[in-house]
C-alpha positions as CSV (number, residue, x, y, z in Angstrom):
1,M,-28.1,6.9,29.4
2,N,-25.1,4.5,29.1
3,T,-21.9,5.7,27.6
4,I,-21.7,4.6,23.9
5,L,-17.9,4.5,23.6
6,E,-15.2,5.2,26.2
7,I,-11.5,4.9,25.5
8,Q,-9.0,5.5,28.3
9,N,-5.2,5.6,27.9
10,L,-5.3,3.3,24.9
11,S,-2.0,2.2,23.4
12,K,-1.3,-0.5,20.9
13,E,2.1,-1.9,19.9
14,I,2.7,-4.4,17.2
15,K,6.2,-5.8,16.6
16,N,7.8,-3.1,18.8
17,R,6.1,-0.4,16.8
18,T,3.8,1.9,18.8
19,L,0.7,2.4,16.6
20,L,-1.6,4.0,19.1
21,K,-0.5,6.3,21.9
22,N,-2.4,7.1,25.0
23,I,-5.7,7.7,23.3
24,H,-8.7,9.1,25.2
25,M,-12.2,9.4,23.6
26,K,-15.7,9.5,25.1
27,I,-19.0,9.5,23.2
28,D,-22.1,9.9,25.3
29,K,-24.7,10.8,22.7
30,P,-25.6,9.6,19.2
31,G,-24.3,11.4,16.2
32,I,-21.6,11.2,13.5
33,Y,-18.0,11.5,14.7
34,G,-15.4,11.9,12.0
35,I,-11.8,10.9,12.2
36,I,-9.3,12.4,9.7
37,G,-5.6,11.6,9.1
38,R,-3.2,10.5,6.5
39,N,-2.7,6.8,5.6
40,G,-0.8,5.0,8.3
41,S,-1.7,7.5,11.0
42,G,-3.5,4.9,13.1
43,K,-7.2,5.3,12.1
44,S,-7.7,1.7,11.0
45,I,-5.9,0.3,14.0
46,L,-8.1,2.3,16.3
47,F,-11.2,1.1,14.6
48,K,-10.1,-2.6,14.7
49,T,-9.3,-2.2,18.4
50,I,-12.8,-0.8,19.1
51,A,-14.2,-3.7,17.0
52,G,-12.5,-6.2,19.2
53,L,-10.3,-7.5,16.4
54,L,-7.1,-6.2,18.2
55,V,-6.4,-6.4,21.9
56,P,-5.0,-3.2,23.5
57,S,-1.4,-3.3,24.7
58,K,-2.5,-0.8,27.4
59,G,-5.7,1.0,28.4
60,V,-9.4,0.3,28.3
61,V,-12.0,0.3,25.5
62,K,-15.6,0.1,26.5
63,V,-18.6,-0.1,24.1
64,F,-22.0,0.4,25.8
65,D,-20.1,0.1,29.2
66,E,-18.7,-3.4,28.3
67,D,-14.9,-3.9,28.3
68,I,-13.8,-4.9,24.8
69,G,-10.1,-5.2,25.6
70,T,-10.4,-8.9,26.7
71,G,-11.1,-10.1,23.2
72,K,-14.8,-9.7,23.2
73,F,-16.8,-8.3,20.2
74,P,-19.1,-5.4,20.9
75,K,-22.8,-5.9,21.0
76,N,-25.2,-3.9,18.8
77,F,-22.3,-3.1,16.5
78,G,-21.6,-3.0,12.8
79,A,-18.4,-2.2,10.9
80,L,-16.9,-1.8,7.4
81,L,-13.2,-2.2,7.8
82,D,-10.6,-2.6,5.0
83,I,-11.8,-3.9,1.6
84,P,-15.0,-6.0,2.2
85,G,-14.3,-9.8,2.0
86,F,-17.0,-12.0,0.6
87,L,-17.3,-15.5,-0.8
88,P,-16.6,-14.6,-4.5
89,H,-18.6,-17.4,-6.1
90,Y,-21.8,-16.6,-4.2
91,S,-24.3,-13.8,-5.0
92,G,-24.6,-10.7,-2.7
93,I,-27.8,-11.9,-1.0
94,R,-26.4,-15.3,-0.4
95,N,-23.3,-13.9,1.2
96,L,-25.4,-11.7,3.5
97,K,-27.7,-14.7,4.4
98,L,-24.7,-16.7,5.4
99,L,-23.3,-13.9,7.6
100,G,-26.8,-13.2,9.0
101,S,-27.2,-16.8,10.0
102,I,-24.3,-16.5,12.5
103,Q,-26.3,-14.3,14.9
104,N,-29.7,-15.2,13.4
105,R,-31.0,-11.7,14.0
106,V,-32.1,-10.8,10.4
107,T,-34.7,-12.3,8.1
108,E,-34.4,-12.6,4.3
109,E,-36.8,-9.6,4.1
110,D,-34.5,-7.5,6.2
111,I,-31.6,-8.4,3.9
112,R,-33.5,-7.6,0.8
113,K,-34.5,-4.2,2.3
114,V,-30.9,-3.3,3.2
115,L,-29.6,-4.3,-0.3
116,T,-32.2,-2.0,-1.8
117,L,-31.2,0.7,0.6
118,V,-27.6,0.7,-0.5
119,G,-28.5,0.6,-4.2
120,L,-28.1,-3.1,-5.0
121,N,-30.7,-5.4,-6.6
122,P,-31.6,-8.2,-4.2
123,D,-32.6,-10.4,-7.1
124,D,-29.2,-10.1,-8.8
125,K,-27.9,-13.6,-9.2
126,N,-24.4,-12.5,-10.3
127,A,-21.5,-13.8,-8.2
128,V,-19.7,-11.2,-6.1
129,R,-16.5,-11.8,-8.1
130,K,-18.3,-10.1,-11.0
131,Y,-19.1,-7.0,-9.0
132,S,-17.4,-3.7,-9.6
133,L,-15.5,-2.1,-6.7
134,G,-18.4,0.2,-6.0
135,M,-20.9,-2.7,-5.9
136,K,-18.6,-4.5,-3.4
137,Q,-18.4,-1.4,-1.3
138,R,-22.2,-1.1,-1.3
139,L,-22.4,-4.8,-0.3
140,G,-19.9,-4.1,2.5
141,I,-22.0,-1.3,3.8
142,A,-25.1,-3.5,3.6
143,Q,-23.4,-6.1,5.7
144,A,-22.4,-3.5,8.3
145,I,-25.9,-2.1,8.7
146,M,-28.1,-5.2,8.2
147,E,-28.5,-6.0,11.9
148,K,-29.5,-2.4,12.7
149,P,-26.5,-1.6,15.0
150,E,-26.5,1.1,17.5
151,L,-22.8,1.8,16.8
152,L,-21.5,1.8,13.3
153,I,-17.9,2.1,12.3
154,L,-17.1,3.0,8.6
155,D,-13.5,3.1,7.4
156,E,-13.5,5.0,4.0
157,P,-17.1,3.9,3.1
158,M,-17.2,6.0,-0.1
159,N,-14.2,4.3,-1.7
160,G,-15.1,3.1,-5.2
161,L,-18.5,4.9,-5.3
162,D,-19.5,7.2,-8.1
163,E,-21.0,10.7,-7.4
164,S,-24.6,9.3,-7.2
165,G,-23.5,6.5,-4.8
166,V,-21.7,8.9,-2.5
167,S,-24.8,11.1,-2.3
168,D,-27.0,8.0,-1.6
169,I,-24.7,6.8,1.3
170,R,-24.4,10.3,2.7
171,N,-28.2,10.6,2.8
172,M,-28.5,7.2,4.4
173,L,-26.0,8.1,7.2
174,I,-27.9,11.3,7.9
175,N,-31.1,9.3,8.2
176,F,-29.4,6.8,10.5
177,K,-28.2,9.7,12.8
178,K,-31.8,11.0,12.9
179,Q,-32.9,7.5,14.1
180,G,-30.4,7.6,17.0
181,M,-27.4,5.7,15.6
182,T,-23.9,6.6,16.5
183,I,-21.4,6.5,13.6
184,L,-17.6,6.7,13.6
185,L,-16.5,7.7,10.1
186,A,-13.0,7.8,8.6
187,S,-12.8,9.6,5.3
188,H,-10.2,11.3,3.2
189,N,-13.0,13.4,1.6
190,A,-13.2,16.7,3.3
191,E,-16.7,17.2,2.1
192,D,-17.8,14.0,3.7
193,I,-16.5,15.3,7.0
194,S,-17.9,18.8,6.8
195,L,-21.3,17.7,5.6
196,L,-21.9,14.7,7.9
197,C,-19.9,15.1,11.2
198,D,-21.0,16.6,14.5
199,S,-17.5,16.3,15.9
200,V,-14.2,15.8,14.2
201,Y,-11.0,14.2,15.5
202,K,-7.5,14.1,13.9
203,M,-5.3,11.0,14.1
204,D,-1.6,11.8,13.6
205,N,1.2,9.3,14.3
206,G,-1.0,7.3,16.6
207,E,-2.2,10.2,18.6
208,L,-5.8,11.4,18.6
209,T,-6.8,15.1,19.0
210,Q,-10.4,16.5,19.0
211,L,-10.6,19.4,16.6
212,H,-14.3,20.3,17.3
């Protein structure tokens, strides 16, 4: 089986600030891998580097054995990073149709199913600008999973969700794991980490340590 994610000696500097320091990480089997750490510890920078949005200053990042450090985007990959950005005057389903047309891997039926899965009504004609924070977060998760990625990165996916929404998304992630998906999850919620994660890493001042 191919290695899912391999990070060797990764460092990232921006404007003479070292944000990631000599990070090593290897994931060989599907599961949910949690990353904890305070704001500014480097979690989001790490995720953006794995996603191909930032080029390493030093080291290697491979996703499914392909080197991402040359500015490539990973294949079979989905991500929720930062606050989801959508075209505010379009409905949720129209936003996802536009995003889906880039790779042309999903049908309208796929998009309708994924909206229902995250708790949104695919027939809702309201513009995204009228969505609550929780609805925007659900739409962001839908966008991340709609192409059925093998590797999913979620940066604080429960932000803005009520108790019912958190439970729904937790159950969805557990089902994805059962289906063989690999998920990297950053969360400030200790319960998310303890309930969902098979292994946990801590990010502190740009350094990554495996806790278990």
